[in-house]
C-alpha positions in Angstrom: 94.2 122.4 98.1 94.1 120.4 101.3 95.1 121.1 104.9 97.1 118.1 105.9 98.5 117.0 109.3 101.4 114.7 108.9 101.4 112.5 112.0 104.7 110.7 112.7 105.5 107.5 114.7 109.2 107.0 114.8 111.9 105.5 117.1 115.1 105.4 115.0 114.3 108.4 112.7 113.5 106.6 109.5 109.8 107.4 109.6 110.5 111.0 110.7 112.8 111.5 107.7 110.2 110.2 105.3 107.5 112.2 106.9 109.6 115.4 106.7 110.2 114.8 103.0 106.5 114.1 102.4 105.5 117.3 104.2 107.9 119.3 102.1 106.7 117.7 98.9 103.0 118.2 99.8 103.7 121.9 100.4 105.5 122.2 97.1 102.5 120.6 95.4 100.3 123.5 96.8 98.9 121.8 99.9 99.3 123.1 103.5 101.0 120.3 105.3 102.1 120.5 108.9 104.5 118.0 110.4 103.6 116.6 113.9 106.6 114.7 115.3 105.1 114.6 118.8 101.4 114.6 117.8 98.8 115.5 120.4 95.1 114.8 120.6 94.3 118.5 120.3 96.5 118.9 117.2 94.9 116.0 115.4 91.2 116.6 116.4 90.9 120.3 115.9 89.2 120.8 112.5 91.0 118.0 110.8 90.7 117.8 107.0 93.3 115.3 106.0 95.7 113.2 108.2 98.7 111.5 106.7 100.2 108.9 109.1 103.8 107.9 108.7 104.8 105.3 111.2 107.3 102.6 111.9 106.7 99.5 114.0 108.8 98.7 117.0 109.3 95.6 119.2 106.8 92.9 118.7 104.5 95.0 116.6 104.0 98.0 118.7 103.4 101.6 117.8 106.4 103.9 118.4 106.5 105.6 121.8 106.0 109.1 120.4 102.7 108.0 118.7 101.4 105.7 121.4 99.8 108.4 123.6 97.8 109.8 120.6 96.7 106.3 119.6 95.5 105.6 123.2 93.6 108.9 123.5 92.0 108.5 120.1 90.9 104.9 120.9 89.6 106.0 124.4 87.8 109.2 123.3 86.5 108.0 119.9 86.3 111.4 118.1 84.0 111.5 115.1 86.3 111.5 112.1 83.5 110.9 109.5 84.6 114.1 107.7 88.3 113.3 107.8 90.3 111.8 105.0 93.5 110.0 105.7 96.5 108.3 104.2 99.0 105.9 105.6 102.7 105.2 105.1 103.8 102.2 107.2 107.4 101.1 107.5 108.4 97.7 108.6 110.7 94.7 108.1 109.0 91.6 106.6 111.5 89.3 108.3 109.4 89.9 111.4 106.0 88.2 111.9 104.5 91.6 113.0 105.5 93.3 109.7 104.2 97.0 109.8 101.8 96.1 112.6 102.1 99.7 114.0 100.8 101.1 110.7 98.1 98.4 110.5 96.9 99.4 114.0 96.7 103.1 113.1 94.9 102.2 109.8 92.3 100.1 111.8 91.8 102.9 114.3 91.2 105.5 111.6 88.6 103.3 110.0 87.0 102.7 113.5 86.7 106.5 113.9 85.0 106.8 110.6 87.8 108.4 108.6 87.8 107.8 104.8 91.0 106.4 103.2 92.5 108.3 100.3 93.8 105.6 98.0 95.7 102.5 99.2 98.1 102.6 102.1 101.8 102.4 101.4 103.7 99.6 103.2 107.4 99.9 102.9 109.4 96.8 103.6 113.0 97.5 104.5 114.0 94.1 103.3 112.8 94.8 99.8 113.0 98.6 99.4 116.5 100.1 99.4 115.3 103.6 98.7 112.2 104.2 100.9 112.4 108.0 100.3 112.0 107.5 96.5 109.1 105.1 96.9 107.3 107.4 99.4 107.8 110.4 97.1 106.2 108.5 94.1 103.3 107.5 96.4 102.8 111.1 97.7 102.7 112.4 94.1 99.8 110.0 93.2 98.1 110.3 96.7 98.0 114.1 96.6 96.2 114.1 93.3 93.3 112.3 95.0 92.8 115.0 97.6 
């Protein structure tokens, strides 16, 4: 089973709640998942195996404040993530032009660092998805089988 770091980017708590549920579900499925609500560079770069990013988007397409320092440090230091696998759950609102831009930025960064995606990213649109928890749980079930 995989060692998974669940990295959260949240302002209003929705992404945190989903990430918490995903962490619990992954542990129940036999993985070792650790939730990182205030992720640090050291936590994410020390022997990473799998990273699951669960992030919202704020403002005009920015990464939430609790995730921005990690994003900046990863972009600046460029660690070698060629042995890292990752998944992405991005929350957003399609009524904004910058729909899920925070997640898209994190996805691009992980690719730039050489990480390999596990399956397709999940983009949750608050305008079209009344029960984001249920959609995320179904995605996690399928995603974890690919690890």
